[in-house]
C-alpha positions as CSV (number, residue, x, y, z in Angstrom):
1,M,16.0,-33.3,12.4
2,T,15.9,-30.9,9.5
3,S,13.1,-28.9,7.8
4,V,12.8,-27.9,4.2
5,L,13.8,-24.3,4.8
6,F,16.2,-24.5,7.8
7,D,17.9,-26.8,10.3
8,V,16.1,-27.1,13.6
9,P,18.3,-25.4,16.2
10,G,20.0,-27.6,18.7
11,P,20.4,-27.0,22.5
12,R,23.2,-24.5,22.1
13,A,21.4,-22.5,19.4
14,R,18.1,-22.5,21.4
15,R,20.0,-21.3,24.5
16,R,21.7,-18.6,22.4
17,N,18.4,-17.5,20.9
18,T,16.8,-17.3,24.4
19,I,19.7,-15.2,25.7
20,L,19.4,-12.8,22.7
21,A,15.7,-12.5,23.2
22,V,16.0,-11.7,26.9
23,V,18.8,-9.1,26.2
24,T,16.7,-7.5,23.4
25,I,13.6,-7.2,25.7
26,A,15.8,-5.8,28.5
27,V,17.2,-3.2,26.1
28,V,13.8,-2.2,24.9
29,I,12.4,-1.9,28.4
30,A,15.5,0.2,29.4
31,I,15.0,2.6,26.5
32,V,11.3,3.0,27.2
33,A,12.0,3.5,30.9
34,F,14.6,6.2,30.1
35,L,12.2,8.0,27.8
36,V,9.5,7.9,30.5
37,W,12.0,9.1,33.1
38,R,13.1,12.0,30.9
39,L,9.5,13.0,30.1
40,T,8.6,12.9,33.8
41,L,11.7,14.9,34.7
42,T,10.8,17.7,32.3
43,N,7.2,17.8,33.4
44,Q,5.9,16.6,30.0
45,F,3.0,14.7,31.7
46,S,1.8,17.7,33.7
47,A,-1.8,18.8,33.2
48,A,-0.7,22.2,31.9
49,K,1.1,20.7,29.0
50,W,-2.0,18.7,27.9
51,S,-4.6,21.3,28.8
52,V,-4.8,22.5,25.2
53,F,-6.5,19.2,24.2
54,T,-9.3,19.7,26.7
55,Y,-11.0,22.2,24.5
56,S,-13.6,21.0,22.0
57,A,-12.7,23.7,19.6
58,V,-9.2,22.2,19.3
59,W,-10.5,18.8,18.4
60,A,-13.0,20.4,15.9
61,S,-10.0,22.0,14.3
62,I,-8.0,18.8,14.3
63,G,-11.0,17.1,12.6
64,E,-11.0,19.8,9.9
65,M,-7.3,19.5,9.4
66,L,-7.7,15.7,9.1
67,L,-10.3,16.2,6.4
68,N,-7.9,18.4,4.5
69,T,-5.2,15.8,4.8
70,L,-7.6,13.1,3.5
71,R,-8.7,15.3,0.7
72,A,-5.2,15.8,-0.5
73,F,-4.3,12.1,0.0
74,A,-7.4,10.8,-1.8
75,L,-7.0,12.9,-4.9
76,A,-3.2,12.5,-5.0
77,A,-3.5,8.7,-4.6
78,V,-6.0,8.4,-7.5
79,L,-4.0,10.7,-9.8
80,S,-0.8,8.8,-8.9
81,L,-2.3,5.5,-9.8
82,A,-3.6,6.9,-13.1
83,L,-0.3,8.5,-13.9
84,G,1.6,5.3,-12.9
85,F,-0.5,3.2,-15.3
86,I,0.0,5.7,-18.2
87,L,3.8,6.0,-17.7
88,A,4.2,2.2,-17.3
89,I,2.3,1.5,-20.5
90,G,4.3,4.3,-22.3
91,R,7.6,2.9,-21.2
92,L,6.6,-0.5,-22.6
93,S,5.6,1.0,-26.0
94,D,7.1,-0.4,-29.1
95,H,7.3,3.1,-30.5
96,K,10.5,4.9,-29.7
97,W,8.9,8.4,-30.0
98,V,6.6,7.4,-27.1
99,R,9.0,5.3,-25.0
100,V,11.9,7.8,-24.9
101,P,9.9,10.9,-23.7
102,V,8.0,8.9,-21.2
103,T,11.2,7.4,-19.8
104,V,12.7,10.9,-19.5
105,I,9.6,12.2,-17.7
106,T,9.5,9.2,-15.3
107,E,13.2,9.5,-14.3
108,L,12.9,13.3,-13.9
109,F,10.0,13.1,-11.6
110,R,11.6,10.3,-9.6
111,A,14.8,12.3,-9.1
112,I,13.2,15.5,-7.8
113,P,12.2,15.4,-4.1
114,V,8.5,15.9,-3.3
115,L,9.2,19.0,-1.2
116,V,11.2,20.6,-4.1
117,L,8.2,20.0,-6.5
118,M,5.8,21.6,-4.0
119,M,8.0,24.6,-3.7
120,I,8.5,25.0,-7.4
121,L,4.7,24.8,-7.9
122,Y,3.8,27.2,-5.1
123,Y,6.7,29.6,-5.0
124,G,8.3,29.2,-8.5
125,L,5.3,29.4,-10.8
126,P,4.0,32.7,-9.5
127,T,7.2,34.3,-10.8
128,L,5.9,33.2,-14.2
129,G,2.5,34.7,-13.6
130,V,0.8,31.4,-12.7
131,K,-0.6,31.2,-9.2
132,V,-1.2,27.8,-7.7
133,D,-3.3,27.1,-4.6
134,P,-1.5,25.2,-1.8
135,Y,-3.9,22.3,-2.1
136,W,-3.1,21.8,-5.8
137,A,0.6,22.3,-5.2
138,V,0.5,19.4,-2.7
139,V,-1.6,17.2,-4.9
140,L,0.3,17.7,-8.1
141,A,3.7,17.3,-6.5
142,L,2.6,14.0,-4.8
143,M,1.1,12.9,-8.1
144,A,4.2,13.5,-10.1
145,Y,6.6,11.8,-7.7
146,N,4.5,8.9,-6.6
147,G,3.1,8.3,-10.1
148,S,6.6,7.9,-11.5
149,V,7.5,5.4,-8.7
150,L,4.3,3.4,-9.2
151,A,5.1,3.4,-13.0
152,E,8.4,1.7,-12.4
153,A,6.7,-0.8,-10.0
154,L,4.0,-1.7,-12.5
155,R,6.6,-1.9,-15.4
156,A,8.7,-4.3,-13.3
157,G,5.6,-6.4,-12.5
158,I,4.6,-6.6,-16.2
159,E,8.1,-7.6,-17.3
160,S,8.4,-10.2,-14.6
161,L,5.4,-12.2,-16.1
162,P,6.3,-15.2,-18.3
163,R,6.5,-14.4,-22.0
164,G,4.0,-17.1,-22.7
165,Q,1.3,-15.0,-21.2
166,S,1.5,-12.3,-23.9
167,E,2.2,-14.9,-26.7
168,A,-1.0,-16.8,-25.7
169,G,-2.9,-13.5,-26.1
170,Y,-1.5,-12.8,-29.5
171,A,-2.3,-16.4,-30.5
172,I,-6.0,-15.9,-29.9
173,G,-6.0,-12.8,-32.0
174,L,-5.7,-10.0,-29.4
175,R,-3.8,-6.8,-30.2
176,K,-1.2,-5.4,-27.9
177,S,-3.6,-3.1,-26.2
178,G,-5.9,-6.1,-25.5
179,V,-3.0,-8.2,-24.2
180,M,-1.9,-5.4,-21.9
181,M,-5.3,-4.5,-20.5
182,L,-6.8,-8.0,-20.3
183,I,-3.8,-10.3,-19.5
184,L,-0.7,-8.5,-18.3
185,L,-1.9,-5.5,-16.2
186,P,-4.4,-7.5,-14.0
187,Q,-1.6,-10.0,-13.1
188,A,1.0,-7.3,-12.6
189,V,-1.3,-5.3,-10.3
190,R,-2.1,-8.5,-8.3
191,A,1.6,-9.3,-8.0
192,M,2.7,-5.7,-7.1
193,L,-0.2,-4.9,-4.8
194,P,2.0,-4.8,-1.6
195,V,4.3,-2.3,-3.3
196,I,1.4,-0.2,-4.6
197,V,-0.1,0.0,-1.1
198,A,3.3,0.8,0.5
199,Q,3.6,3.7,-2.0
200,L,0.1,4.9,-1.1
201,V,1.2,5.0,2.5
202,V,4.1,7.2,1.5
203,V,1.6,9.5,-0.3
204,M,-0.4,9.8,2.9
205,K,2.6,10.6,5.0
206,D,4.0,13.0,2.5
207,T,0.9,15.2,2.7
208,A,2.5,16.5,5.9
209,L,5.1,18.3,3.8
210,G,2.3,20.7,2.7
211,F,2.6,22.7,5.9
212,I,5.8,24.2,4.5
213,I,3.8,25.8,1.7
214,T,1.0,26.9,4.2
215,Y,-1.4,24.1,3.3
216,Q,-3.6,23.7,6.4
217,E,-3.3,20.0,7.3
218,L,-2.5,18.0,10.4
219,L,1.2,19.0,10.8
220,Y,0.3,22.6,10.0
221,Y,-2.1,22.6,13.0
222,A,0.4,20.7,15.2
223,K,2.9,23.5,14.6
224,L,0.2,26.1,15.5
225,L,-0.7,24.2,18.7
226,S,3.0,24.0,19.7
227,S,3.1,27.8,19.8
228,Q,0.3,28.0,22.4
229,P,1.0,28.9,26.1
230,G,3.0,26.2,27.8
231,R,4.7,25.2,24.5
232,P,3.1,21.7,24.1
233,I,5.5,20.7,21.3
234,L,5.9,17.1,22.2
235,Q,2.3,16.7,23.1
236,S,1.1,18.0,19.8
237,A,3.6,15.8,18.0
238,L,2.4,12.7,19.9
239,V,-1.3,13.4,19.2
240,I,-0.9,14.2,15.5
241,G,1.6,11.4,15.1
242,G,-0.9,9.0,16.6
243,I,-3.5,10.1,14.1
244,Y,-1.1,9.4,11.2
245,I,-0.3,6.0,12.7
246,V,-4.0,5.1,12.9
247,M,-4.6,6.2,9.2
248,C,-1.6,4.1,8.0
249,L,-2.8,1.1,10.0
250,I,-6.3,1.4,8.4
251,L,-4.8,1.7,4.9
252,S,-2.6,-1.4,5.6
253,G,-5.6,-3.3,6.9
254,I,-7.5,-2.5,3.7
255,A,-4.5,-3.6,1.7
256,K,-4.4,-6.9,3.6
257,W,-8.1,-7.4,3.0
258,L,-7.6,-6.8,-0.8
259,E,-4.7,-9.2,-0.9
260,I,-6.8,-11.9,0.7
261,R,-9.7,-11.2,-1.7
262,T,-7.4,-11.3,-4.8
263,R,-6.0,-14.7,-3.8
264,R,-9.4,-16.2,-4.4
265,S,-9.0,-16.4,-8.1
266,P,-12.2,-17.1,-10.2
267,K,-10.2,-19.7,-12.0
268,D,-9.6,-21.5,-8.7
269,A,-13.3,-21.4,-8.0
270,V,-14.1,-23.0,-11.4
271,L,-11.5,-25.7,-10.9
272,L,-12.9,-26.4,-7.4
273,A,-16.5,-26.7,-8.8
274,E,-15.2,-29.0,-11.6
275,A,-13.4,-31.2,-9.0
276,E,-16.5,-31.4,-6.9
277,A,-18.6,-32.4,-10.0
278,L,-16.1,-35.1,-10.9
279,M,-16.1,-36.4,-7.3
280,H,-19.9,-36.5,-7.4
281,E,-19.9,-38.3,-10.7
282,G,-17.3,-40.8,-9.5
283,T,-19.5,-41.5,-6.4
284,N,-22.5,-42.2,-8.7
285,T,-20.4,-44.5,-10.9
286,E,-19.2,-46.5,-7.9
287,L,-22.8,-46.9,-6.7
288,I,-24.0,-48.2,-10.1
289,A,-21.1,-50.6,-10.2
290,A,-21.9,-51.9,-6.7
291,Q,-25.6,-52.3,-7.6
292,K,-24.6,-54.2,-10.8
293,G,-22.4,-56.4,-8.7
294,A,-25.4,-57.2,-6.5
295,G,-27.4,-58.2,-9.5
296,K,-29.9,-55.4,-9.6
297,F,-28.8,-54.3,-13.1
298,D,-28.1,-57.7,-14.5
299,S,-28.9,-57.6,-18.2
300,T,-29.7,-61.4,-18.2
301,S,-32.3,-61.0,-15.4
302,T,-35.9,-61.6,-16.4
303,G,-37.1,-59.5,-13.6
């Protein structure tokens, strides 16, 4: 028996898959057990190592650092999306004097690591007499790098659309700007939504690089906690890492919700309504025909 996508495994294949699954589970359990054993052996579960998290002031500071992280992420995400749209449209311009400089800027920002951009903004510009706050150094560096990456994703999404989409727009009298804004960009964003959200997750995680330029966010505070008595380095990393995991899961959940919502196209709703109307009309037609067959609507009847 075969399926459209693959052959149904036979007895040997099922036995081999079962063995591989059991071995994989055993390996994972062994790794987890080894880690727990090492943590126990080095007294990482002792109360002294976790005592720093029993103070309300510590959690208040963690909340403040979390807000700083979200502030940097929110503004950097919005600016990255805006820059991505601008660069993507510029790279698709028919004018060479627009397309070439935009291409150079995009490739330049993509090639420079985010941390290098932050250090240039925070440590390099003051040598030229321009002082940049750590917050803006983080936001601008994230905007430049992730905006250029999003620009390439959007450009690829637009160019992957059938040529007939733009030709149909030109045929009804739209200019190129109208075709881009009303036809191509909405479809490209819808198609590239998983890539866009994945890049926004990268923006959120890269805010942690701000601690190197003294921006007070979650990782900066984790480093500060690890220097407290007892040296709770691993404990701080686990707590702060767990917060990052929760934030990324929330962002992924929002992305999944948006993806489900965008699947419900207004066009599909219109077609469904038309189909229901046709079905209703067809039912009425069949009823009238049945009544005619029974003689209720016989034109020769004298009543």
